N, CA, C and O atoms as a Tripos MOL2 file, in Angstrom:
@<TRIPOS>MOLECULE
protein
  256   255    64     0     0
PROTEIN
NO_CHARGES

@<TRIPOS>ATOM
      1 N           0.7540   -0.9990   -0.0370 N.3       1 MET1
      2 CA          0.2460   -0.0810   -0.0280 C.3       1 MET1
      3 C           0.8750    1.0090    0.1940 C.2       1 MET1
      4 O           0.2470    2.0100   -0.1500 O.2       1 MET1
      5 N           2.1130    1.2270    0.7460 N.am      2 GLU2
      6 CA          2.7730    2.5340    0.5850 C.3       2 GLU2
      7 C           3.3300    2.5250   -0.6900 C.2       2 GLU2
      8 O           3.1060    3.5700   -1.3010 O.2       2 GLU2
      9 N           3.9440    1.7440   -1.2590 N.am      3 ASP3
     10 CA          4.1790    1.6010   -2.9030 C.3       3 ASP3
     11 C           3.1240    2.3350   -3.7390 C.2       3 ASP3
     12 O           3.4640    3.1030   -4.6390 O.2       3 ASP3
     13 N           2.0850    2.1400   -3.4940 N.am      4 LEU4
     14 CA          1.1180    2.6370   -4.2000 C.3       4 LEU4
     15 C           0.7150    3.7460   -3.9780 C.2       4 LEU4
     16 O           0.1660    4.2880   -4.9380 O.2       4 LEU4
     17 N           0.8060    4.5820   -2.6130 N.am      5 LYS5
     18 CA          0.5220    5.8880   -2.4280 C.3       5 LYS5
     19 C           1.7210    6.6150   -2.7690 C.2       5 LYS5
     20 O           1.6730    7.7590   -3.2200 O.2       5 LYS5
     21 N           2.7580    6.0060   -2.5730 N.am      6 TYR6
     22 CA          4.1890    7.1740   -3.0230 C.3       6 TYR6
     23 C           3.9380    7.3290   -4.6820 C.2       6 TYR6
     24 O           4.1780    8.4300   -5.1800 O.2       6 TYR6
     25 N           3.4640    6.2490   -5.5300 N.am      7 GLN7
     26 CA          3.3070    6.6690   -6.7470 C.3       7 GLN7
     27 C           2.2030    7.3870   -7.3440 C.2       7 GLN7
     28 O           2.3510    8.0330   -8.3820 O.2       7 GLN7
     29 N           0.9340    7.2880   -6.6380 N.am      8 LEU8
     30 CA          0.1790    8.1670   -6.8210 C.3       8 LEU8
     31 C           0.3310    9.4290   -6.5970 C.2       8 LEU8
     32 O          -0.1680   10.2960   -7.3150 O.2       8 LEU8
     33 N           1.2670    9.7290   -5.2430 N.am      9 HIS9
     34 CA          1.7930   11.2120   -5.2760 C.3       9 HIS9
     35 C           2.4870   11.7040   -6.3920 C.2       9 HIS9
     36 O           2.1900   12.7770   -6.9180 O.2       9 HIS9
     37 N           3.5720   10.8380   -6.8590 N.am     10 GLN10
     38 CA          4.3130   11.0330   -8.1130 C.3      10 GLN10
     39 C           3.5080   11.6200   -9.1040 C.2      10 GLN10
     40 O           3.5930   12.7670   -9.5440 O.2      10 GLN10
     41 N           2.6310   10.6300   -9.4520 N.am     11 ASP11
     42 CA          1.8020   10.7560  -10.5590 C.3      11 ASP11
     43 C           0.6650   12.5170  -10.3160 C.2      11 ASP11
     44 O           0.6380   13.4930  -11.0660 O.2      11 ASP11
     45 N           0.2260   12.3840   -9.5640 N.am     12 ILE12
     46 CA         -0.3060   14.0210   -8.9720 C.3      12 ILE12
     47 C           0.6300   14.9140   -9.5900 C.2      12 ILE12
     48 O           0.4160   15.7020  -10.5120 O.2      12 ILE12
     49 N           1.8920   14.6500   -8.8520 N.am     13 ASP13
     50 CA          2.9270   15.7500   -8.8650 C.3      13 ASP13
     51 C           3.1820   15.9380  -10.5710 C.2      13 ASP13
     52 O           2.9740   17.0540  -11.0490 O.2      13 ASP13
     53 N           3.4870   15.1870  -11.1700 N.am     14 HIS14
     54 CA          3.6360   15.1940  -12.6360 C.3      14 HIS14
     55 C           2.3020   15.4940  -13.3970 C.2      14 HIS14
     56 O           2.3520   16.1530  -14.4360 O.2      14 HIS14
     57 N           1.3390   15.1180  -13.0040 N.am     15 SER15
     58 CA         -0.1420   15.7560  -13.5060 C.3      15 SER15
     59 C          -0.3060   17.2980  -13.9210 C.2      15 SER15
     60 O          -0.6560   17.8850  -14.9450 O.2      15 SER15
     61 N           0.1180   17.6760  -12.6260 N.am     16 PHE16
     62 CA         -0.3740   19.1380  -12.4700 C.3      16 PHE16
     63 C           0.6530   20.0470  -12.3210 C.2      16 PHE16
     64 O           1.4500   19.9060  -11.3940 O.2      16 PHE16
     65 N           0.7370   20.8680  -13.0250 N.am     17 ASN17
     66 CA          1.8480   21.9610  -12.9370 C.3      17 ASN17
     67 C           1.5060   22.9320  -11.6600 C.2      17 ASN17
     68 O           0.3970   23.4280  -11.4610 O.2      17 ASN17
     69 N           2.5580   23.0970  -10.9060 N.am     18 LEU18
     70 CA          2.3740   23.8930   -9.8070 C.3      18 LEU18
     71 C           2.1920   25.5640   -9.9210 C.2      18 LEU18
     72 O           1.9310   26.1360   -8.8620 O.2      18 LEU18
     73 N           2.3030   26.3040  -11.0220 N.am     19 GLU19
     74 CA          2.4410   27.3000  -11.4830 C.3      19 GLU19
     75 C           0.6530   27.4400  -11.8160 C.2      19 GLU19
     76 O          -0.0550   28.3000  -11.2930 O.2      19 GLU19
     77 N           0.2200   26.5160  -12.6750 N.am     20 GLN20
     78 CA         -1.0030   26.7180  -13.4500 C.3      20 GLN20
     79 C          -1.9740   26.1490  -13.0100 C.2      20 GLN20
     80 O          -3.0880   26.4440  -13.4430 O.2      20 GLN20
     81 N          -1.7710   24.9460  -11.7950 N.am     21 HIS21
     82 CA         -2.8240   23.9900  -11.3700 C.3      21 HIS21
     83 C          -2.4960   23.6510  -10.0610 C.2      21 HIS21
     84 O          -2.4810   22.4780   -9.6890 O.2      21 HIS21
     85 N          -2.1400   24.9130   -9.0860 N.am     22 ALA22
     86 CA         -1.8110   24.3540   -7.7090 C.3      22 ALA22
     87 C          -3.2090   24.2460   -6.8530 C.2      22 ALA22
     88 O          -3.3690   23.5300   -5.8640 O.2      22 ALA22
     89 N          -4.0700   25.0090   -7.3760 N.am     23 ASN23
     90 CA         -5.5160   24.2730   -6.6160 C.3      23 ASN23
     91 C          -6.1820   22.7090   -6.7350 C.2      23 ASN23
     92 O          -6.7550   22.0480   -5.8700 O.2      23 ASN23
     93 N          -5.9010   22.4110   -8.0340 N.am     24 ALA24
     94 CA         -5.9630   21.1720   -8.5280 C.3      24 ALA24
     95 C          -5.0440   20.1340   -7.8420 C.2      24 ALA24
     96 O          -5.4740   19.0890   -7.3530 O.2      24 ALA24
     97 N          -4.0220   20.4260   -7.8450 N.am     25 ARG25
     98 CA         -2.9780   19.5290   -7.3730 C.3      25 ARG25
     99 C          -3.2890   19.3740   -5.8290 C.2      25 ARG25
    100 O          -3.2350   18.2650   -5.2980 O.2      25 ARG25
    101 N          -3.6390   20.6050   -5.0710 N.am     26 ILE26
    102 CA         -3.6920   20.4270   -3.6150 C.3      26 ILE26
    103 C          -5.0760   19.6590   -3.4390 C.2      26 ILE26
    104 O          -5.2370   18.8840   -2.4970 O.2      26 ILE26
    105 N          -6.1270   19.9210   -4.4390 N.am     27 LEU27
    106 CA         -7.5540   18.9390   -4.2410 C.3      27 LEU27
    107 C          -7.0800   17.2520   -4.5640 C.2      27 LEU27
    108 O          -7.5230   16.3190   -3.8950 O.2      27 LEU27
    109 N          -6.3240   17.1180   -5.4530 N.am     28 ALA28
    110 CA         -6.0090   15.6410   -5.8590 C.3      28 ALA28
    111 C          -5.0510   15.0640   -4.7230 C.2      28 ALA28
    112 O          -5.0170   13.8380   -4.6220 O.2      28 ALA28
    113 N          -4.2870   15.8090   -3.8790 N.am     29 MET29
    114 CA         -3.5880   15.4730   -2.8650 C.3      29 MET29
    115 C          -4.4840   15.1780   -1.7300 C.2      29 MET29
    116 O          -4.4520   14.1170   -1.1060 O.2      29 MET29
    117 N          -5.2240   16.0880   -1.5050 N.am     30 GLU30
    118 CA         -6.2330   15.8330   -0.2790 C.3      30 GLU30
    119 C          -7.1910   14.6870   -0.5750 C.2      30 GLU30
    120 O          -7.3380   13.8410    0.3080 O.2      30 GLU30
    121 N          -7.7720   14.5810   -1.5720 N.am     31 MET31
    122 CA         -8.6590   13.3220   -2.1470 C.3      31 MET31
    123 C          -8.0990   12.1490   -1.7590 C.2      31 MET31
    124 O          -8.6320   11.3800   -0.9600 O.2      31 MET31
    125 N          -6.8000   11.9320   -2.4090 N.am     32 HIS32
    126 CA         -6.0730   10.8780   -2.3180 C.3      32 HIS32
    127 C          -5.6490   10.4530   -0.5630 C.2      32 HIS32
    128 O          -5.6540    9.3350   -0.0460 O.2      32 HIS32
    129 N          -5.3780   11.5010   -0.0760 N.am     33 GLU33
    130 CA         -4.9630   11.1580    1.3930 C.3      33 GLU33
    131 C          -6.5390   10.8060    2.3640 C.2      33 GLU33
    132 O          -6.6440   10.1150    3.3770 O.2      33 GLU33
    133 N          -7.2850   11.3290    1.8440 N.am     34 LEU34
    134 CA         -8.6940   11.1120    2.4880 C.3      34 LEU34
    135 C          -9.3030    9.5470    2.3120 C.2      34 LEU34
    136 O          -9.8320    8.7580    3.0950 O.2      34 LEU34
    137 N          -8.9560    9.5080    0.8830 N.am     35 SER35
    138 CA         -9.4910    7.9190   -0.1080 C.3      35 SER35
    139 C          -8.5720    6.8180    0.8540 C.2      35 SER35
    140 O          -9.0480    5.8030    1.3630 O.2      35 SER35
    141 N          -7.3110    7.2160    0.9620 N.am     36 GLN36
    142 CA         -6.4020    6.1120    1.6490 C.3      36 GLN36
    143 C          -6.6090    5.7820    2.9670 C.2      36 GLN36
    144 O          -6.6620    4.6080    3.3330 O.2      36 GLN36
    145 N          -6.7570    6.9200    3.8750 N.am     37 ASN37
    146 CA         -7.3870    6.8030    5.2030 C.3      37 ASN37
    147 C          -8.5730    6.0940    5.2800 C.2      37 ASN37
    148 O          -8.5720    5.2590    6.1840 O.2      37 ASN37
    149 N          -9.6090    6.1620    4.6030 N.am     38 PHE38
    150 CA        -11.0610    5.5350    4.6580 C.3      38 PHE38
    151 C         -10.7580    4.2010    4.5150 C.2      38 PHE38
    152 O         -11.3930    3.4160    5.2200 O.2      38 PHE38
    153 N          -9.8320    3.7180    3.6700 N.am     39 VAL39
    154 CA         -9.7480    2.2030    3.1880 C.3      39 VAL39
    155 C          -8.9990    2.0190    4.2120 C.2      39 VAL39
    156 O          -9.6250    1.1520    4.8220 O.2      39 VAL39
    157 N          -7.9590    2.2800    4.8940 N.am     40 LEU40
    158 CA         -7.2500    1.8870    6.0980 C.3      40 LEU40
    159 C          -8.3700    1.6520    7.0920 C.2      40 LEU40
    160 O          -8.5300    0.4610    7.3580 O.2      40 LEU40
    161 N          -9.2560    2.5720    7.7590 N.am     41 GLU41
    162 CA        -10.0760    2.6110    8.6560 C.3      41 GLU41
    163 C         -11.1730    1.4480    8.2100 C.2      41 GLU41
    164 O         -11.4950    0.6290    9.0720 O.2      41 GLU41
    165 N         -11.6560    1.3720    7.1060 N.am     42 MET42
    166 CA        -12.5910    0.3230    6.9980 C.3      42 MET42
    167 C         -12.0170   -0.9800    6.8990 C.2      42 MET42
    168 O         -12.8030   -1.9230    6.9890 O.2      42 MET42
    169 N         -10.5680   -1.2700    6.6980 N.am     43 SER43
    170 CA        -10.0660   -2.7470    6.8270 C.3      43 SER43
    171 C          -9.8430   -2.8520    7.9960 C.2      43 SER43
    172 O          -9.9090   -4.0340    8.3340 O.2      43 SER43
    173 N          -9.5590   -2.0530    8.9660 N.am     44 SER44
    174 CA         -9.5400   -2.1330   10.4140 C.3      44 SER44
    175 C         -10.7420   -2.4070   10.7820 C.2      44 SER44
    176 O         -10.8650   -3.5160   11.3010 O.2      44 SER44
    177 N         -11.7620   -1.7160   10.6830 N.am     45 TRP45
    178 CA        -13.1340   -1.9600   11.0750 C.3      45 TRP45
    179 C         -13.6220   -3.6520   11.0270 C.2      45 TRP45
    180 O         -14.1260   -4.3430   11.9130 O.2      45 TRP45
    181 N         -13.2330   -3.9990    9.5590 N.am     46 MET46
    182 CA        -13.7320   -5.3160    8.8840 C.3      46 MET46
    183 C         -12.9730   -6.2750    9.7890 C.2      46 MET46
    184 O         -13.6320   -7.1370   10.3700 O.2      46 MET46
    185 N         -11.7610   -6.2210    9.9570 N.am     47 ASP47
    186 CA        -11.0290   -7.2590   11.0510 C.3      47 ASP47
    187 C         -11.3630   -7.1820   11.9210 C.2      47 ASP47
    188 O         -11.8040   -8.2680   12.2970 O.2      47 ASP47
    189 N         -11.5110   -5.9430   13.0890 N.am     48 ALA48
    190 CA        -12.2030   -6.0180   14.3840 C.3      48 ALA48
    191 C         -13.6820   -6.8140   14.4890 C.2      48 ALA48
    192 O         -14.0290   -7.6250   15.3480 O.2      48 ALA48
    193 N         -14.3060   -6.4020   13.5330 N.am     49 PHE49
    194 CA        -15.7910   -6.7130   13.3890 C.3      49 PHE49
    195 C         -15.7120   -8.6790   13.2270 C.2      49 PHE49
    196 O         -16.4430   -9.3960   13.9110 O.2      49 PHE49
    197 N         -14.9830   -9.0830   12.4950 N.am     50 PHE50
    198 CA        -14.7310  -10.1870   12.0960 C.3      50 PHE50
    199 C         -14.3130  -10.7050   13.4660 C.2      50 PHE50
    200 O         -15.0620  -11.5270   13.9940 O.2      50 PHE50
    201 N         -13.4710  -10.4160   13.9560 N.am     51 GLN51
    202 CA        -13.0050  -10.9220   15.2610 C.3      51 GLN51
    203 C         -13.9170  -11.0200   16.5150 C.2      51 GLN51
    204 O         -13.8700  -11.7940   17.4710 O.2      51 GLN51
    205 N         -14.7760   -9.9780   16.2120 N.am     52 GLU52
    206 CA        -15.9000  -10.0590   17.2410 C.3      52 GLU52
    207 C         -17.0950  -10.5110   17.0030 C.2      52 GLU52
    208 O         -17.9940  -10.5480   17.8430 O.2      52 GLU52
    209 N         -17.1930  -10.9240   15.7200 N.am     53 LEU53
    210 CA        -18.0980  -12.1300   15.4430 C.3      53 LEU53
    211 C         -17.7040  -13.3520   15.5390 C.2      53 LEU53
    212 O         -18.5330  -14.2460   15.7110 O.2      53 LEU53
    213 N         -16.5580  -13.5760   15.4580 N.am     54 VAL54
    214 CA        -16.0720  -15.0790   15.7210 C.3      54 VAL54
    215 C         -16.2810  -15.7310   17.1180 C.2      54 VAL54
    216 O         -16.7500  -16.8120   17.4740 O.2      54 VAL54
    217 N         -15.6290  -14.4100   17.9300 N.am     55 THR55
    218 CA        -15.2030  -14.4610   19.5620 C.3      55 THR55
    219 C         -16.9980  -14.6930   20.1290 C.2      55 THR55
    220 O         -17.4030  -15.7080   20.6970 O.2      55 THR55
    221 N         -17.8330  -13.4870   19.7910 N.am     56 SER56
    222 CA        -19.1630  -13.5100   20.5040 C.3      56 SER56
    223 C         -20.0350  -14.5570   20.1810 C.2      56 SER56
    224 O         -20.7870  -15.0320   21.0320 O.2      56 SER56
    225 N         -19.9920  -15.0570   18.7340 N.am     57 SER57
    226 CA        -21.0210  -15.7550   18.2510 C.3      57 SER57
    227 C         -20.9570  -17.0550   18.1930 C.2      57 SER57
    228 O         -21.8460  -17.7340   17.6780 O.2      57 SER57
    229 N         -19.7530  -17.5980   18.7870 N.am     58 ARG58
    230 CA        -19.1580  -18.8470   18.6890 C.3      58 ARG58
    231 C         -19.5500  -19.6300   17.3120 C.2      58 ARG58
    232 O         -19.8210  -20.8270   17.2080 O.2      58 ARG58
    233 N         -19.5070  -18.5950   16.2280 N.am     59 ALA59
    234 CA        -19.4710  -19.3490   14.8570 C.3      59 ALA59
    235 C         -18.2730  -19.5180   14.4400 C.2      59 ALA59
    236 O         -17.3040  -18.9870   14.9830 O.2      59 ALA59
    237 N         -18.1940  -20.4210   13.2340 N.am     60 SER60
    238 CA        -16.6590  -20.6880   12.7190 C.3      60 SER60
    239 C         -16.6530  -19.4420   11.9540 C.2      60 SER60
    240 O         -17.5520  -18.6370   11.7130 O.2      60 SER60
    241 N         -15.0880  -19.4950   11.5460 N.am     61 GLU61
    242 CA        -14.5770  -18.5110   10.4740 C.3      61 GLU61
    243 C         -15.3890  -18.3260    9.1940 C.2      61 GLU61
    244 O         -15.7310  -17.2270    8.7570 O.2      61 GLU61
    245 N         -15.6410  -19.4060    8.6820 N.am     62 GLU62
    246 CA        -16.3290  -19.5140    7.6150 C.3      62 GLU62
    247 C         -18.1510  -18.8690    7.4830 C.2      62 GLU62
    248 O         -18.8070  -18.3850    6.5600 O.2      62 GLU62
    249 N         -18.4420  -19.1980    8.9660 N.am     63 GLU63
    250 CA        -19.8490  -18.6940    9.0310 C.3      63 GLU63
    251 C         -19.8830  -17.2000    9.1420 C.2      63 GLU63
    252 O         -20.8460  -16.6140    8.6470 O.2      63 GLU63
    253 N         -18.8850  -16.4870    9.7680 N.am     64 ALA64
    254 CA        -18.4710  -15.2820   10.3460 C.3      64 ALA64
    255 C         -18.4900  -14.5010    9.2250 C.2      64 ALA64
    256 O         -18.1780  -13.3130    9.2940 O.2      64 ALA64
@<TRIPOS>BOND
     1     1     2 1
     2     2     3 1
     3     3     4 2
     4     3     5 am
     5     5     6 1
     6     6     7 1
     7     7     8 2
     8     7     9 am
     9     9    10 1
    10    10    11 1
    11    11    12 2
    12    11    13 am
    13    13    14 1
    14    14    15 1
    15    15    16 2
    16    15    17 am
    17    17    18 1
    18    18    19 1
    19    19    20 2
    20    19    21 am
    21    21    22 1
    22    22    23 1
    23    23    24 2
    24    23    25 am
    25    25    26 1
    26    26    27 1
    27    27    28 2
    28    27    29 am
    29    29    30 1
    30    30    31 1
    31    31    32 2
    32    31    33 am
    33    33    34 1
    34    34    35 1
    35    35    36 2
    36    35    37 am
    37    37    38 1
    38    38    39 1
    39    39    40 2
    40    39    41 am
    41    41    42 1
    42    42    43 1
    43    43    44 2
    44    43    45 am
    45    45    46 1
    46    46    47 1
    47    47    48 2
    48    47    49 am
    49    49    50 1
    50    50    51 1
    51    51    52 2
    52    51    53 am
    53    53    54 1
    54    54    55 1
    55    55    56 2
    56    55    57 am
    57    57    58 1
    58    58    59 1
    59    59    60 2
    60    59    61 am
    61    61    62 1
    62    62    63 1
    63    63    64 2
    64    63    65 am
    65    65    66 1
    66    66    67 1
    67    67    68 2
    68    67    69 am
    69    69    70 1
    70    70    71 1
    71    71    72 2
    72    71    73 am
    73    73    74 1
    74    74    75 1
    75    75    76 2
    76    75    77 am
    77    77    78 1
    78    78    79 1
    79    79    80 2
    80    79    81 am
    81    81    82 1
    82    82    83 1
    83    83    84 2
    84    83    85 am
    85    85    86 1
    86    86    87 1
    87    87    88 2
    88    87    89 am
    89    89    90 1
    90    90    91 1
    91    91    92 2
    92    91    93 am
    93    93    94 1
    94    94    95 1
    95    95    96 2
    96    95    97 am
    97    97    98 1
    98    98    99 1
    99    99   100 2
   100    99   101 am
   101   101   102 1
   102   102   103 1
   103   103   104 2
   104   103   105 am
   105   105   106 1
   106   106   107 1
   107   107   108 2
   108   107   109 am
   109   109   110 1
   110   110   111 1
   111   111   112 2
   112   111   113 am
   113   113   114 1
   114   114   115 1
   115   115   116 2
   116   115   117 am
   117   117   118 1
   118   118   119 1
   119   119   120 2
   120   119   121 am
   121   121   122 1
   122   122   123 1
   123   123   124 2
   124   123   125 am
   125   125   126 1
   126   126   127 1
   127   127   128 2
   128   127   129 am
   129   129   130 1
   130   130   131 1
   131   131   132 2
   132   131   133 am
   133   133   134 1
   134   134   135 1
   135   135   136 2
   136   135   137 am
   137   137   138 1
   138   138   139 1
   139   139   140 2
   140   139   141 am
   141   141   142 1
   142   142   143 1
   143   143   144 2
   144   143   145 am
   145   145   146 1
   146   146   147 1
   147   147   148 2
   148   147   149 am
   149   149   150 1
   150   150   151 1
   151   151   152 2
   152   151   153 am
   153   153   154 1
   154   154   155 1
   155   155   156 2
   156   155   157 am
   157   157   158 1
   158   158   159 1
   159   159   160 2
   160   159   161 am
   161   161   162 1
   162   162   163 1
   163   163   164 2
   164   163   165 am
   165   165   166 1
   166   166   167 1
   167   167   168 2
   168   167   169 am
   169   169   170 1
   170   170   171 1
   171   171   172 2
   172   171   173 am
   173   173   174 1
   174   174   175 1
   175   175   176 2
   176   175   177 am
   177   177   178 1
   178   178   179 1
   179   179   180 2
   180   179   181 am
   181   181   182 1
   182   182   183 1
   183   183   184 2
   184   183   185 am
   185   185   186 1
   186   186   187 1
   187   187   188 2
   188   187   189 am
   189   189   190 1
   190   190   191 1
   191   191   192 2
   192   191   193 am
   193   193   194 1
   194   194   195 1
   195   195   196 2
   196   195   197 am
   197   197   198 1
   198   198   199 1
   199   199   200 2
   200   199   201 am
   201   201   202 1
   202   202   203 1
   203   203   204 2
   204   203   205 am
   205   205   206 1
   206   206   207 1
   207   207   208 2
   208   207   209 am
   209   209   210 1
   210   210   211 1
   211   211   212 2
   212   211   213 am
   213   213   214 1
   214   214   215 1
   215   215   216 2
   216   215   217 am
   217   217   218 1
   218   218   219 1
   219   219   220 2
   220   219   221 am
   221   221   222 1
   222   222   223 1
   223   223   224 2
   224   223   225 am
   225   225   226 1
   226   226   227 1
   227   227   228 2
   228   227   229 am
   229   229   230 1
   230   230   231 1
   231   231   232 2
   232   231   233 am
   233   233   234 1
   234   234   235 1
   235   235   236 2
   236   235   237 am
   237   237   238 1
   238   238   239 1
   239   239   240 2
   240   239   241 am
   241   241   242 1
   242   242   243 1
   243   243   244 2
   244   243   245 am
   245   245   246 1
   246   246   247 1
   247   247   248 2
   248   247   249 am
   249   249   250 1
   250   250   251 1
   251   251   252 2
   252   251   253 am
   253   253   254 1
   254   254   255 1
   255   255   256 2
@<TRIPOS>SUBSTRUCTURE
     1 MET1         2 RESIDUE 1 A MET
     2 GLU2         6 RESIDUE 1 A GLU
     3 ASP3        10 RESIDUE 1 A ASP
     4 LEU4        14 RESIDUE 1 A LEU
     5 LYS5        18 RESIDUE 1 A LYS
     6 TYR6        22 RESIDUE 1 A TYR
     7 GLN7        26 RESIDUE 1 A GLN
     8 LEU8        30 RESIDUE 1 A LEU
     9 HIS9        34 RESIDUE 1 A HIS
    10 GLN10       38 RESIDUE 1 A GLN
    11 ASP11       42 RESIDUE 1 A ASP
    12 ILE12       46 RESIDUE 1 A ILE
    13 ASP13       50 RESIDUE 1 A ASP
    14 HIS14       54 RESIDUE 1 A HIS
    15 SER15       58 RESIDUE 1 A SER
    16 PHE16       62 RESIDUE 1 A PHE
    17 ASN17       66 RESIDUE 1 A ASN
    18 LEU18       70 RESIDUE 1 A LEU
    19 GLU19       74 RESIDUE 1 A GLU
    20 GLN20       78 RESIDUE 1 A GLN
    21 HIS21       82 RESIDUE 1 A HIS
    22 ALA22       86 RESIDUE 1 A ALA
    23 ASN23       90 RESIDUE 1 A ASN
    24 ALA24       94 RESIDUE 1 A ALA
    25 ARG25       98 RESIDUE 1 A ARG
    26 ILE26      102 RESIDUE 1 A ILE
    27 LEU27      106 RESIDUE 1 A LEU
    28 ALA28      110 RESIDUE 1 A ALA
    29 MET29      114 RESIDUE 1 A MET
    30 GLU30      118 RESIDUE 1 A GLU
    31 MET31      122 RESIDUE 1 A MET
    32 HIS32      126 RESIDUE 1 A HIS
    33 GLU33      130 RESIDUE 1 A GLU
    34 LEU34      134 RESIDUE 1 A LEU
    35 SER35      138 RESIDUE 1 A SER
    36 GLN36      142 RESIDUE 1 A GLN
    37 ASN37      146 RESIDUE 1 A ASN
    38 PHE38      150 RESIDUE 1 A PHE
    39 VAL39      154 RESIDUE 1 A VAL
    40 LEU40      158 RESIDUE 1 A LEU
    41 GLU41      162 RESIDUE 1 A GLU
    42 MET42      166 RESIDUE 1 A MET
    43 SER43      170 RESIDUE 1 A SER
    44 SER44      174 RESIDUE 1 A SER
    45 TRP45      178 RESIDUE 1 A TRP
    46 MET46      182 RESIDUE 1 A MET
    47 ASP47      186 RESIDUE 1 A ASP
    48 ALA48      190 RESIDUE 1 A ALA
    49 PHE49      194 RESIDUE 1 A PHE
    50 PHE50      198 RESIDUE 1 A PHE
    51 GLN51      202 RESIDUE 1 A GLN
    52 GLU52      206 RESIDUE 1 A GLU
    53 LEU53      210 RESIDUE 1 A LEU
    54 VAL54      214 RESIDUE 1 A VAL
    55 THR55      218 RESIDUE 1 A THR
    56 SER56      222 RESIDUE 1 A SER
    57 SER57      226 RESIDUE 1 A SER
    58 ARG58      230 RESIDUE 1 A ARG
    59 ALA59      234 RESIDUE 1 A ALA
    60 SER60      238 RESIDUE 1 A SER
    61 GLU61      242 RESIDUE 1 A GLU
    62 GLU62      246 RESIDUE 1 A GLU
    63 GLU63      250 RESIDUE 1 A GLU
    64 ALA64      254 RESIDUE 1 A ALA
């Protein structure tokens, strides 16, 4: 994930000229960062919820 994060930052830097498209570059960087944070938080929640299901319901991993 870190490699992809770095690559996308590089792509954004190369796609938007700082002088002509500074606001677009800032917006793209912020959107990328917020998207990555969302994915990380969602996968964390999914892992925790799965563990809670397995523990509290006595279900097998397949059922959970």
